[in-house]
Every structure is written in structure tokens, then in C-alpha cells.
N, C-alpha and C positions, 0 to 999 in steps of 0.2 A: 654123560647122562645115561641113566640106566632105564631100561625097559619102558620106552616111550611109545605110546599107542597113537596111531594116526586115525583121525575121524574125518569123514567126508566122502564125497563132496557135499557141501552144504546145499540144501534145497532153498528155494526162494522163501518158503514159509518157516524156516528154522528160526527159533526165538533169538539167537544171537546175531542174525544178519542185521547189519546196521550198527552193531556195537563196536567199540574200538578195541583193537588188539593192543594190549599194554606194552608190547615189545616194540612195535613199529609205529603205532598210533594211526594206522590205516584202519578203516572200517571193514568188518567181515562182510563178504558178499557171496551170493550164490555161486557155487562151484569151488569155493575155497576149501582147503584141507587144514585142519587144526589139530592141536593136541592140548592136553591139560598138564600144567606144571604144578606139582604138589609143593605146597608151602610149609605144611606142618599141621599140627592138631588144632590150631586156632584157639579160641577162648573156651572151648568146652572142657571143663575140669576132668571128666571121665576119659575123654580122648587124650588129654595131656598125660594122665596117669599111665594109660596104655603105651603111649609113645616113650615115656621115661623108662618103662619096664621092658622096652624092646618088643612089645606085642603089636599085633596088627591093629591099626586105628583108622578112623575116617578122617581124611585130611581135607583142609581147605585148599582149593586149587584155582588157578587162573587159566583161562583159555587164551591161547596165542596161536598165530599161524604156524603151521608145520615147519615152514622154512625158517621162521624166526627162532624156533626152538632147536632145530637140528642143523640148519644150513643146507638141508637137502631139498631139491626140487622134486615135485611129484611126477 
């Protein structure tokens, strides 16, 4: 995995608290550390063109726990 950025710790009022991590199916809670996993350009035709041309593009991403993505504990 290349250049993964860690976010956190989550505050109680963070919008994703209570949502499910798609890797482990546990809900995000205050204090969790997460990261974003880039999936690709999604359905946006302009972003798809940029991706095909090897240019920088805005990617669709999923939030998962840091440990789920990296195997590393904080």
C-alpha cells in the first residue's frame, strides 16, 4: 500500500462516528484512527479521462479503520 495517511483520533461529533467500517463491519467510535482507501475515478467522465491519461484526479474513497488498512496499531 502506498502513501496511506492516518486520520484521528475521531471526536464524538465527527460525522462518520456510528457508521460502519467496510473492512471489519464494526462502527467507527470516538478515539478511532482511520484512513481513506482510494478506489479510482468513479463515474465522473472528466476524472476518468484524467486517470486514463495518468494525470492527477479526484478519486472515490472509502473510510476504514487504520488497523484494517495497514495491520498497524496506533
